[in-house]
C-alpha positions in Angstrom: 17.2 43.5 14.4 14.4 41.4 15.9 12.5 39.0 13.7 9.0 37.8 14.4 8.2 34.4 12.8 4.4 33.8 12.6 3.9 30.0 12.7 7.2 29.0 14.1 5.8 25.6 15.2 5.0 24.7 11.5 7.4 22.9 9.1 8.7 26.1 7.5 8.7 28.2 10.7 10.7 25.6 12.6 13.5 25.4 10.0 13.6 29.2 9.7 14.0 29.7 13.4 16.7 27.0 13.5 18.6 29.0 10.9 18.1 32.3 12.6 19.4 30.8 15.9 22.5 29.5 14.1 23.1 32.9 12.7 22.7 34.6 16.1 19.7 36.6 14.8 17.3 37.6 17.6 13.8 36.2 16.9 10.6 35.3 18.5 8.0 32.9 17.1 4.4 32.2 17.6 2.6 28.9 18.1 -1.0 27.7 18.1 -1.2 24.2 19.7 2.4 22.9 19.7 4.6 24.9 22.0 8.1 25.4 20.7 11.3 27.1 21.9 11.3 30.9 22.1 7.7 31.3 21.0 4.5 33.0 22.3 0.9 32.1 21.9 -1.0 34.7 19.9 -4.6 35.1 18.8 -4.1 36.3 15.2 -7.7 37.5 15.0 -7.1 39.9 17.9 -5.5 42.9 16.3 -4.8 44.7 19.6 -2.9 41.7 21.0 -0.8 41.4 17.9 0.1 45.1 17.9 1.0 45.1 21.5 3.2 42.0 21.1 5.1 43.4 18.1 5.7 46.7 20.0 6.8 45.0 23.2 9.2 42.7 21.3 10.5 45.6 19.3 10.1 43.7 16.0 11.7 45.1 12.9 10.7 42.4 10.4 7.8 39.9 10.4 7.7 36.6 8.4 4.3 35.0 7.9 4.6 31.2 7.6 1.0 30.5 8.7 -1.0 28.6 6.0 -3.7 26.1 5.3 -2.1 24.2 2.5 -4.1 20.9 2.3 -6.0 21.2 -0.9 -8.9 19.0 0.1 -9.5 21.0 3.3 -9.4 24.2 1.2 -11.9 22.9 -1.3 -14.3 21.6 1.4 -14.1 24.4 3.9 -13.8 27.8 2.4 -14.6 29.7 5.6 -11.7 28.2 7.5 -9.4 28.6 4.5 -10.3 32.2 4.3 -9.6 32.8 8.0 -6.2 31.2 7.8 -4.9 32.2 4.4 -6.6 35.6 3.9 -7.8 37.1 7.2 -4.7 36.5 9.2 -2.5 37.9 6.4 -4.8 40.9 6.2 -4.5 41.7 9.9 -0.8 41.1 10.0 0.1 43.2 7.0 -2.0 46.2 8.2 -0.4 46.1 11.7 3.1 45.8 10.3 2.5 48.7 7.9 1.2 50.8 10.8 4.3 50.0 12.9 6.7 50.4 9.9 7.7 46.7 10.1 8.8 45.0 6.9 6.4 42.1 6.1 7.5 39.0 4.3 4.7 36.8 3.1 5.1 33.2 1.8 2.9 32.4 -1.2 2.6 29.6 -3.7 3.1 28.5 -7.3 -0.6 27.5 -7.2 -1.6 31.1 -8.0 -0.9 29.9 -11.6 -2.9 27.5 -13.8 0.2 25.6 -15.1 -0.8 25.9 -18.7 2.0 28.2 -19.9 5.2 27.7 -17.9 7.6 29.2 -17.0 6.0 31.9 -14.8 7.7 35.1 -13.7 6.7 37.4 -10.9 4.7 39.6 -13.3 3.0 36.7 -15.1 -0.8 36.7 -15.0 -2.1 34.5 -12.2 -5.0 32.2 -12.7 -5.5 29.8 -9.7 -7.5 26.7 -10.3 -8.7 25.8 -6.8 -9.5 27.4 -3.4 -6.0 27.1 -2.1 -4.5 29.1 -5.0 -7.4 31.5 -4.9 -7.0 32.2 -1.2 -3.2 32.7 -1.5 -3.7 35.1 -4.5 -6.2 37.1 -2.5 -3.8 37.2 0.4 -1.1 38.7 -1.9 -3.6 41.4 -3.0 -4.2 42.2 0.7 -0.5 42.5 1.4 0.0 44.8 -1.6 -2.9 47.1 -0.7 -2.0 47.2 3.1 1.7 47.7 3.1 4.5 49.4 1.2 7.4 47.6 2.9 6.6 44.0 1.8 8.1 41.0 0.1 6.0 38.2 -1.3 7.8 35.0 -2.0 6.2 32.4 -4.2 7.5 28.9 -3.8 6.5 25.4 -5.0 5.8 22.4 -2.7 8.1 22.2 0.3 9.4 19.2 2.3 11.9 18.5 5.0 13.1 15.7 7.3 12.4 17.9 10.4 8.8 16.7 10.8 6.8 15.0 13.4 4.9 12.8 11.0 5.3 12.0 7.3 1.9 13.5 6.7 3.3 16.9 7.6 4.4 17.6 4.0 2.7 16.7 0.6 6.0 15.2 -0.6 6.7 12.8 2.3 3.0 11.9 2.5 3.5 10.0 -0.8 5.8 7.7 1.1 3.0 6.6 3.4 1.6 4.7 0.4 4.9 2.8 0.1 4.8 1.9 3.8 1.3 0.5 3.4 2.1 -3.0 2.0 -1.5 -4.0 2.3 -3.1 -1.7 -0.1 -2.2 -0.7 -3.7 -2.7 3.0 -4.4 -2.4 5.4 -7.3 -0.3 8.5 -7.9 -0.3 11.3 -10.5 2.3 10.8 -13.2 0.9 13.6 -15.3 1.6 16.8 -13.5 5.2 18.2 -13.0 6.4 19.2 -9.5 9.6 20.7 -8.3 9.9 19.9 -4.6 12.0 22.3 -2.5 13.9 21.2 0.5 13.0 23.6 3.3 16.5 24.3 4.6 17.5 25.4 1.1 14.5 27.7 0.9 15.3 29.2 4.3 18.6 30.4 3.0 16.7 32.6 0.5 14.3 33.9 3.2 17.4 34.7 5.4 18.9 36.8 2.6 15.6 38.7 2.3 15.6 39.2 6.0 19.2 40.6 6.0 18.6 42.7 2.9 14.8 43.2 2.5 13.5 43.7 -1.0 10.1 45.1 -2.0 8.0 43.2 -4.4 7.1 39.7 -5.6 9.9 37.1 -5.8 10.0 33.5 -7.1 12.1 30.8 -5.6 12.2 27.3 -7.2 14.7 24.5 -7.6 15.5 24.7 -11.3 17.5 21.5 -11.4 14.9 18.8 -10.8 11.3 18.1 -11.8 9.3 15.0 -10.9 5.8 13.6 -10.8 4.3 12.3 -7.6 4.6 8.8 -9.0 8.3 9.3 -9.6 8.6 10.4 -5.9 7.0 7.2 -4.9 9.6 5.3 -7.1 12.5 7.1 -5.4 11.1 6.2 -1.9 10.4 2.6 -2.7 13.9 2.1 -4.1 15.5 3.6 -1.0 13.4 1.5 1.3 14.0 -1.6 -0.9 10.3 -2.3 -1.2 8.5 -3.4 -4.2 6.6 -0.4 -5.7 2.9 -0.8 -4.8 1.7 2.4 -6.5 0.0 2.6 -9.9 0.9 5.4 -12.3 -1.9 7.7 -13.5 -0.7 9.0 -16.8 -3.7 11.1 -17.6 -4.9 14.3 -16.0 -6.3 13.4 -12.5 -9.9 14.1 -11.7 -9.8 13.1 -8.0 -10.7 16.3 -6.2 -9.2 19.7 -6.3 -7.8 20.7 -9.7 -4.0 20.9 -9.8 -1.9 22.8 -12.3 0.2 20.7 -14.7 3.5 22.6 -14.6 4.1 25.8 -12.6 7.8 26.2 -13.2 8.8 29.5 -11.4 11.5 31.8 -12.7 12.9 35.2 -11.6 15.3 37.5 -13.4 15.9 39.8 -10.4 18.6 37.5 -9.0 20.6 34.4 -10.1 18.9 31.3 -8.7 22.1 29.3 -9.2 23.8 31.3 -6.5 21.9 29.0 -4.1 22.7 25.4 -3.3 19.9 22.8 -3.8 19.7 19.5 -2.0 19.2 16.7 -4.6 15.7 15.3 -4.2 16.9 11.7 -3.8 19.2 12.8 -0.9 16.5 14.9 0.7 14.0 12.0 0.6 16.6 9.6 2.0 16.9 11.9 5.0 13.1 12.0 5.4 12.8 8.2 5.4 16.0 7.2 7.1 14.1 6.4 10.3 12.2 3.7 8.4 15.1 2.2 6.5 16.6 -1.1 7.5 19.2 -3.3 5.9 18.0 -5.4 2.9 16.6 -8.7 4.2 16.2 -11.8 1.9 14.2 -14.7 3.3 16.2 -17.1 1.1 19.8 -15.8 1.8 22.0 -15.0 4.8 22.1 -11.2 4.1 22.5 -8.6 6.9 21.2 -11.2 9.4 23.6 -10.0 12.0 22.7 -6.3 11.5 19.1 -6.5 12.8 17.4 -7.3 16.1 13.7 -8.2 15.9 11.3 -7.5 18.8 8.0 -9.3 18.1 4.6 -9.4 19.6 2.9 -12.8 19.8 -1.0 -12.7 19.8 -2.4 -11.3 16.6 1.1 -10.8 15.3 2.8 -14.2 15.0 -0.3 -16.3 15.8 -3.9 -15.7 15.1 -5.2 -15.7 18.7 -6.7 -12.3 19.3 -10.2 -13.7 18.7 -9.4 -16.7 21.0 -8.4 -14.4 23.9 -11.6 -12.4 23.4 -13.9 -15.4 23.3 -12.4 -16.8 26.5 -12.7 -13.5 28.3 -16.2 -13.1 27.0 -17.4 -16.5 28.3 -15.7 -16.1 31.7 -17.1 -12.6 32.3 -20.6 -13.9 31.3 -20.3 -16.9 33.6 -18.7 -15.2 36.6 -19.9 -11.6 36.5 -22.9 -11.8 34.1 -21.2 -9.1 32.0 -21.6 -9.0 28.2 -18.3 -8.2 26.6 -18.6 -7.2 22.9 -15.6 -7.6 20.6 -15.6 -3.8 19.9 -15.5 -3.1 23.6 -12.7 -5.7 24.1 -10.7 -4.2 21.3 -11.1 -0.7 22.8 -9.8 -2.0 26.1 -6.7 -3.4 24.5 -6.0 -0.3 22.5 -6.2 1.9 25.6 -4.9 0.8 29.0 -5.1 -2.9 28.5 -7.1 -5.8 29.9 -5.3 -6.0 33.3 -6.1 -2.3 34.0 -9.8 -2.8 33.0 -10.3 -6.0 35.1 -8.6 -4.5 38.2 -10.5 -1.2 38.0 -13.8 -2.8 37.2 -13.8 -5.9 39.5 -10.9 -5.5 41.9 -7.6 -7.3 42.3 -8.9 -10.6 43.6 -11.6 -11.0 41.0 -9.2 -10.0 38.3 -6.9 -12.9 39.2 -9.9 -15.3 39.3 -11.1 -14.2 35.9 -7.6 -14.5 34.3 -7.1 -18.0 35.8 -10.5 -19.1 34.4 -9.7 -17.5 31.1 -6.4 -19.4 30.9 -8.2 -22.6 31.7 -10.5 -22.0 28.7 -7.5 -21.3 26.4 -6.2 -24.8 27.2 -9.3 -26.2 25.6 -8.7 -24.6 22.2 -7.8 -27.2 19.6 -6.9 -25.1 16.5 -4.4 -22.3 16.5 -2.9 -20.8 13.3 0.1 -18.7 12.3 -0.5 -15.3 10.8 0.3 -15.5 7.0 3.9 -16.6 6.5 4.8 -16.1 10.2 5.9 -19.7 10.1 8.3 -18.9 7.2 9.6 -15.9 9.2 10.3 -18.1 12.3 12.2 -20.5 10.0 14.2 -17.6 8.7 15.1 -16.4 12.2 16.2 -20.0 13.1 18.0 -20.9 9.9 20.2 -17.7 9.9 20.4 -17.2 13.7 18.9 -13.8 13.5 18.7 -12.2 17.0 15.1 -11.8 18.2 12.8 -11.8 21.1 9.1 -12.3 21.5 7.5 -9.9 23.9 3.9 -10.7 25.0 1.2 -9.8 27.4 0.3 -13.5 27.5 1.1 -15.6 30.5 3.8 -18.4 30.5 1.2 -21.2 30.8 -0.6 -20.0 27.7 2.7 -19.6 25.8 3.6 -23.1 26.6 0.2 -24.3 25.4 0.7 -22.4 22.2 4.1 -24.0 21.7 2.5 -27.4 22.2 -0.1 -26.7 19.5 2.4 -25.0 17.2 5.8 -26.7 17.8 7.6 -24.3 15.4 7.2 -21.7 18.2 9.9 -23.7 20.1 12.4 -22.4 17.6 12.0 -18.9 19.1 15.0 -18.6 21.4 14.1 -15.5 23.5 10.9 -14.7 25.3 9.5 -12.0 27.6 6.1 -13.2 29.0 3.6 -11.5 31.3 5.1 -12.8 34.5 8.5 -11.1 33.7 7.3 -7.4 34.1 4.9 -5.3 36.1 3.0 -3.0 33.7 1.5 -4.5 30.6 1.3 -2.9 27.2 0.8 0.0 26.2 3.5 0.6 28.8 6.9 0.1 27.3 8.4 -1.7 30.3 8.2 -5.1 28.7 10.2 -4.0 25.6 12.7 -2.1 27.7 13.3 -5.4 29.6 13.6 -7.3 26.3 16.2 -4.9 25.0 18.2 -5.0 28.2 18.3 -8.8 28.2 18.8 -9.7 24.5 20.0 -6.7 22.4 23.5 -7.2 21.1 24.2 -3.8 19.5 22.8 -4.6 16.1 22.5 -1.8 13.6 18.7 -1.7 13.6 16.0 -2.7 16.0 12.8 -3.7 14.2 9.6 -4.0 16.1 6.6 -6.0 14.9 3.2 -5.4 16.6 -0.5 -5.5 15.7 -2.3 -2.9 17.7 -2.0 0.8 18.7 -1.4 -0.4 22.3 1.6 -2.5 21.1 2.9 0.3 18.9 2.8 2.7 21.9 4.8 0.2 23.9 7.5 -0.5 21.2 7.8 2.8 19.3 10.4 4.5 21.5 12.6 1.5 21.7 12.9 0.4 18.1 14.2 2.1 14.9 11.2 1.2 12.8 8.0 -0.7 13.3 5.9 -3.2 11.2 2.2 -3.4 12.2 0.3 -6.6 11.3 -3.2 -5.4 10.5 -5.8 -5.4 7.8 -8.2 -3.0 6.1 -11.3 -4.3 7.9 -9.9 -3.8 11.4 -11.2 -1.0 13.6 -7.7 0.4 14.2 -6.6 0.4 10.5 -7.4 4.0 9.8 -5.6 5.2 12.9 -2.6 3.0 12.2 -2.4 4.5 8.7 -1.6 7.9 10.2 1.5 6.5 12.0 4.9 6.3 10.5 5.0 2.5 10.4 4.9 -0.3 7.8 1.5 -1.9 7.5 1.6 -5.6 6.6 -0.8 -8.6 6.6 1.9 -11.1 5.5 5.3 -11.6 7.0 6.9 -12.0 3.5 6.3 -8.2 3.2 9.2 -7.5 5.6 11.6 -8.9 3.1 13.1 -7.4 -0.1 12.6 -10.7 -1.9 9.2 -12.2 -1.2 8.5 -15.8 -0.2 8.7 -18.0 -3.4 5.0 -18.5 -3.7 2.4 -17.5 -6.3 0.2 -15.6 -3.9 3.0 -13.0 -3.6 3.3 -12.4 -7.3 1.6 -9.4 -8.9 0.0 -11.2 -11.9 -2.9 -13.6 -11.6 -2.3 -17.4 -11.6 -4.5 -20.3 -10.7 -2.2 -21.3 -7.8 -2.0 -17.7 -6.7 -5.8 -17.6 -6.4 -5.7 -20.9 -4.5 -3.1 -19.8 -2.0 -4.9 -16.5 -1.4 -8.0 -18.3 -0.2 -8.8 -18.7 3.5 -8.8 -22.5 3.4 -7.3 -24.9 0.8 -5.9 -28.4 0.8 -2.6 -28.9 2.6 -1.8 -31.6 0.0 -2.6 -29.9 -3.3 -2.8 -32.1 -6.4 -4.0 -30.7 -9.7 -7.2 -32.3 -11.1 -7.7 -34.2 -7.8 -11.0 -36.0 -7.6 -11.2 -35.9 -3.8 -11.1 -33.3 -1.0 -7.9 -34.4 0.7 -6.2 -32.8 3.7 -8.7 -30.1 4.5 -9.3 -28.5 7.9 -12.8 -27.3 7.3 -13.0 -26.2 11.0 -10.8 -23.2 10.1 -13.5 -21.8 7.9 -15.4 -18.8 9.2 -18.5 -16.9 7.8 -17.5 -15.0 4.7 -14.2 -16.9 4.2 -13.1 -18.3 0.9 -12.8 -22.1 0.4 -10.8 -23.5 -2.5 -12.0 -26.8 -3.9 -10.3 -28.2 -7.0 -12.9 -28.1 -9.8 -12.5 -31.9 -10.4 -13.3 -32.5 -6.7 -16.6 -30.7 -6.8 -18.6 -33.9 -6.9 -16.8 -35.3 -3.9 -17.3 -32.0 -2.0 -21.0 -32.0 -2.9 -21.6 -35.6 -2.0 -19.5 -35.9 1.2 -18.7 -32.5 2.7 -21.1 -29.7 1.9 -23.8 -31.0 4.2 -21.4 -30.8 7.1 -20.3 -27.2 6.6 -21.1 -25.0 9.6 -20.8 -21.6 8.1 -21.5 -19.6 5.0 -18.5 -19.3 2.6 -17.3 -18.2 -0.8 -16.4 -21.2 -3.0 -13.5 -20.9 -5.4 -12.6 -23.7 -7.9 -9.8 -24.2 -10.4 -6.6 -26.2 -10.7 -8.2 -28.4 -13.4 -8.9 -28.2 -17.1 -12.7 -28.4 -17.5 -15.5 -26.3 -16.2 -18.0 -27.4 -13.5 -20.7 -28.5 -16.0 -19.0 -31.9 -16.3 -19.5 -32.7 -12.7 -23.3 -32.4 -12.5 -25.5 -35.0 -14.1 -28.3 -32.5 -14.7 -29.2 -28.8 -14.5 -31.3 -29.6 -11.5 -28.3 -31.0 -9.7 -26.3 -27.9 -10.5 -29.0 -25.6 -9.2 -29.4 -27.5 -6.0 -25.7 -27.2 -5.4 -25.2 -23.5 -6.2 -28.4 -22.4 -4.4 -27.3 -24.1 -1.2 -27.6 -21.3 1.4 -24.1 -22.0 2.7 -22.5 -21.0 -0.6 -22.4 -17.2 -0.8 -20.9 -17.1 -4.3 -18.9 -19.4 -6.5 -15.8 -18.3 -8.5 -14.8 -21.0 -11.0 -12.7 -21.5 -14.1 -14.0 -22.4 -17.5 -17.7 -22.2 -16.7 -20.2 -21.5 -19.5 -23.1 -21.6 -17.0 -24.8 -18.2 -16.4 -26.0 -17.8 -12.8 -26.1 -14.8 -10.5 -24.1 -16.7 -7.9 -21.4 -17.8 -10.3 -18.5 -15.8 -11.7 -15.8 -17.1 -14.0 -12.2 -16.5 -13.0 -9.0 -16.9 -15.2 -6.3 -19.5 -15.4 -3.8 -16.7 -15.4 -0.1 -17.4 -15.7 1.8 -20.6 -14.9 4.5 -19.9 -12.3 4.5 -23.3 -10.5 5.7 -25.5 -13.3 9.1 -23.9 -13.7 9.5 -23.2 -10.0 9.6 -27.0 -9.5 11.4 -27.9 -12.8 8.3 -29.7 -14.4 9.3 -29.1 -18.0 13.1 -29.2 -18.6 12.7 -28.0 -22.1 11.3 -24.7 -20.8 14.5 -23.9 -19.0 16.2 -24.2 -15.6 14.3 -24.1 -12.3 13.4 -20.5 -11.5 11.4 -19.1 -8.6 8.0 -17.5 -9.0 9.6 -14.2 -7.9 12.4 -14.4 -10.5 9.9 -15.4 -13.2 7.9 -12.3 -12.7 11.0 -10.1 -12.7 11.9 -11.7 -16.1 8.4 -11.1 -17.4 8.4 -7.5 -16.4 11.9 -7.0 -17.8 10.8 -8.4 -21.2 7.6 -6.4 -21.2 9.5 -3.2 -20.4 11.6 -3.6 -23.6 8.6 -4.2 -25.9 6.8 -1.8 -28.3 3.1 -1.2 -28.0 1.0 -3.7 -30.1 0.3 -1.0 -32.8 4.0 -0.7 -33.6 4.6 -4.5 -34.0 4.2 -6.8 -36.9 0.5 -7.1 -37.7 0.6 -10.9 -37.7 -0.4 -13.8 -35.4 2.2 -15.7 -33.3 1.6 -19.4 -32.4 3.6 -21.6 -30.1 1.3 -24.6 -29.5 2.9 -27.0 -32.1 4.1 -29.4 -29.4 0.6 -29.9 -28.0 -1.6 -30.2 -31.1 -3.0 -33.4 -29.7 -4.5 -31.6 -26.7 -7.5 -30.3 -28.8 -8.6 -30.4 -32.4 -9.1 -26.7 -32.1 -5.4 -26.1 -32.3 -5.2 -28.1 -35.5 -8.1 -26.1 -37.0 -6.4 -22.8 -36.1 -3.3 -23.7 -38.0 -5.2 -25.1 -41.0 -7.7 -22.2 -41.3 -5.6 -19.1 -40.6 -3.9 -17.9 -43.8 -0.2 -18.8 -43.8 0.8 -15.2 -44.5 -0.9 -14.0 -41.3 0.5 -16.5 -38.8 4.1 -17.2 -37.6 4.3 -20.8 -36.6 7.0 -21.4 -34.0 8.8 -24.7 -34.6 10.8 -26.6 -32.1 10.8 -26.9 -28.4 12.2 -23.5 -27.2 12.7 -22.2 -23.7 9.8 -20.3 -22.3 11.9 -17.2 -22.1 12.5 -17.4 -25.8 8.8 -17.8 -26.6 8.1 -14.9 -24.4 10.6 -12.7 -26.2 9.5 -13.9 -29.7 5.8 -13.2 -29.2 6.5 -9.6 -28.3 7.4 -9.0 -31.9 3.8 -9.6 -33.0 0.6 -7.7 -32.4 -1.5 -10.9 -32.1 -1.2 -14.3 -30.4 -3.4 -17.2 -31.4 -4.9 -18.9 -28.4 -7.1 -21.9 -29.3 -8.6 -24.2 -26.7 -6.5 -26.8 -24.9 -8.2 -29.4 -22.8 -10.1 -26.5 -21.2 -11.6 -23.4 -22.7 -9.4 -20.8 -21.0 -5.7 -20.9 -21.7 -2.5 -19.8 -19.9 -1.3 -18.5 -23.3 -4.1 -15.9 -23.4 -3.0 -14.3 -20.1 0.7 -14.4 -21.0 -0.1 -12.6 -24.3 -2.0 -9.9 -22.4 0.8 -9.4 -19.9 3.2 -8.8 -22.9 0.9 -6.3 -24.5 -0.2 -8.6 -27.3 -3.8 -9.0 -28.5 -4.9 -12.7 -27.9 -7.3 -14.1 -30.5 -9.7 -16.6 -29.0 -12.7 -18.5 -30.4 -16.2 -17.8 -29.0 -17.0 -20.5 -26.5 -19.2 -19.1 -23.7 -16.5 -17.7 -21.4 -16.3 -14.3 -23.2 -17.4 -12.4 -20.0 -13.9 -13.1 -18.7 -12.4 -10.8 -21.4 -14.7 -7.8 -20.9 -12.5 -4.6 -20.8 -9.4 -6.5 -22.1 -7.9 -6.2 -25.6 -9.0 -9.7 -26.8 -10.2 -10.4 -30.3 -13.0 -12.9 -30.3 -13.9 -14.8 -33.5 -16.6 -17.4 -34.3 -14.3 -19.4 -36.5 -10.6 -19.2 -37.3 -11.1 -18.7 -41.0 -12.6 -15.3 -40.2 -9.1 -14.0 -39.5 -8.1 -11.7 -42.4 -5.5 -9.0 -42.9 -8.3 -6.4 -42.9 -9.6 -7.7 -39.6 -6.2 -7.6 -38.0 -5.5 -4.0 -39.2 -8.9 -2.7 -38.1 -8.6 -4.4 -34.7 -5.2 -2.8 -34.1 -6.5 0.7 -35.0 -9.7 0.2 -32.9 -7.9 -1.2 -29.8 -5.2 1.5 -30.0 -7.9 4.1 -29.3 -9.6 2.2 -26.5 -9.0 2.1 -22.7 -8.6 -1.3 -21.1 -8.7 -2.5 -17.5 -5.3 -4.1 -17.2 -5.9 -4.5 -13.4 -7.7 -7.7 -14.4 -4.3 -9.2 -15.1 -3.3 -8.7 -11.4 -3.9 -11.3 -8.8 -5.1 -8.6 -6.4 -8.1 -7.7 -8.7 -9.5 -11.3 -8.4 -8.6 -11.7 -4.7 -10.5 -8.5 -3.9 -13.5 -9.8 -5.8 -13.4 -13.1 -3.8 -12.8 -11.3 -0.5 -15.6 -8.8 -0.9 -17.9 -11.0 1.2 -15.4 -11.7 4.0 -16.4 -8.9 6.4 -20.1 -8.8 5.8 -22.4 -9.6 8.7 -23.9 -12.9 7.6 
């Protein structure tokens, strides 16, 4: 018996050949681009070449594993889909029939529409998209061309024997978990039954040993999941916070997909086969990216990891500095214009040393690098990448083994240490003078491992470019890449099996205790997400204290406390050197109070340096002004500001508690149709609170007496459909956003900030006495049938709004 496996370099063909080899079955495979063991290159559109090869190899059975399975490609390029999925199958089945060779063809569950599961081999097909259509036509070709054939329909396949996680639709989902920069969406509507390829190969093997004629179904009957649930499994295994949003309605984002294509077959007992549990299979797939749980606040697994870290653009924000220095020197010395895009391409290919030597010669290269180093010594301001300073403190505090490996010379490293003394806590260094060939060559990392590695369980690399990744990838177990969506290399890096981060806290299981790392919006979270803010933050501060305005670049966001707007206008705006997005909050009242006239306000906001202004509590309507929310209050309890609320608790733990309580609540339409109030202890803050209590009928409002812990008030309000949220000192209120997070309907009085609540389940009244039982009942029924944009409760939603100008050419 000699088996011919068409497509033995693919994910299914590789595993099948591996099994055949282990069973001592003689086989030959075919490959297209990627040469594999015991395979030949064939042109499957050349019938004569195929026939001669099958005859010469004395093939007795042929298995066709060739397929174009990516739905988007199938939808957008029918001609190529037809060639791969139909024409090749047509040629092969004809030739196999002519040569009396049994033909096994692998098909798909997508020949069905998923409307009436389960499906049997004789169920009526009805494919919804080009992929399913092409596979169904290929089945018809097999049936019409051959008499000795087996068609096997199987659902989505996955395996850990892959070159890249993009190789299977199941592991591709995990790429979204690895990308810590972006939040994505996944289908939680359709049902899928992933099959681990080695399990499926056992069934194919049985069909090879004992060929059967007809159509067969193979499907794991023990597990079913949505793509969103797959994402959950992967995030739990990698100990990463889930950054995927569930889509619970039928997706409409491209090729139509069947809801449930559960395959059954009565011709054999499917339970005679062993199935790898999905969780175990996914763990095998992502084992290479797993590392021990790391907690920035605790000494956990600190002796089990060895960090190998790049410096420029990874720990410190100096990529642009290096470029500007090279640009100036090349212009002065060689009259060469070096653009940033060209410089970036140089770094991502063979490196700056290779470029300088090959372009200008060895002597001139050395002169240029010396002059460039001189210029770096003139740089005054150098910054850490976000939370890199906290990461260095973590390495030092818990004595975590590490090494910084850099293409930067020792003289510049010493200068950076002078400017950023925290760098002196890094114990181990490999600098440019220590090795011969710069990145992307891996020599520097090989040297670092040889000198400093102490047999830790996992080696974790942290880099920021494709060049750096090329240097470190074969030496480490997993790699984090510091990058961002606007960078040129971002799309390429997304295709690699690496973690993508723009904040060092994303390495840890527990994030840094800071509001900008929380999911839900807060005033301080917005502040700390801005490019520049005060280093000595004080709420309701009247003055712009401790700012480094020189850090600000065109398109960046600048946070000025709303109460300090007058000081900023009078003393700082005129000195600003770039165009920026202004963000204001951290106070109670809107900006109107701080301008003596409408003319003064217009002169301020129309200043050409202010691209746009995002501000709390503003009733002013202007095309350059957008109101932003107070959001939640995480900071008070993280510093123990109100003892009656409860013990000190981190921002991270507060959010975990909030989500835990929310998860246990009923939807608002299943709660008591009454109003909850918990502002009794602050009635003096605004007469509107007194009015609310006096004007809302007693039978419609639950008045919470006593100073309770915040956790108790959170739990109590989830029993009610509505939360009354009158004005405090300011118009917006933390209570409103808490209520929304807990699935309540806040009731607010019309005051001019209503644009903030567009697309949210907020009941707006003119006066509190308008609240009646009928209004509450009608509102519940109305809101129950509406769709709301709960993304507005997330910090990311507002940060994305603010950052939309950051990368514009201004």
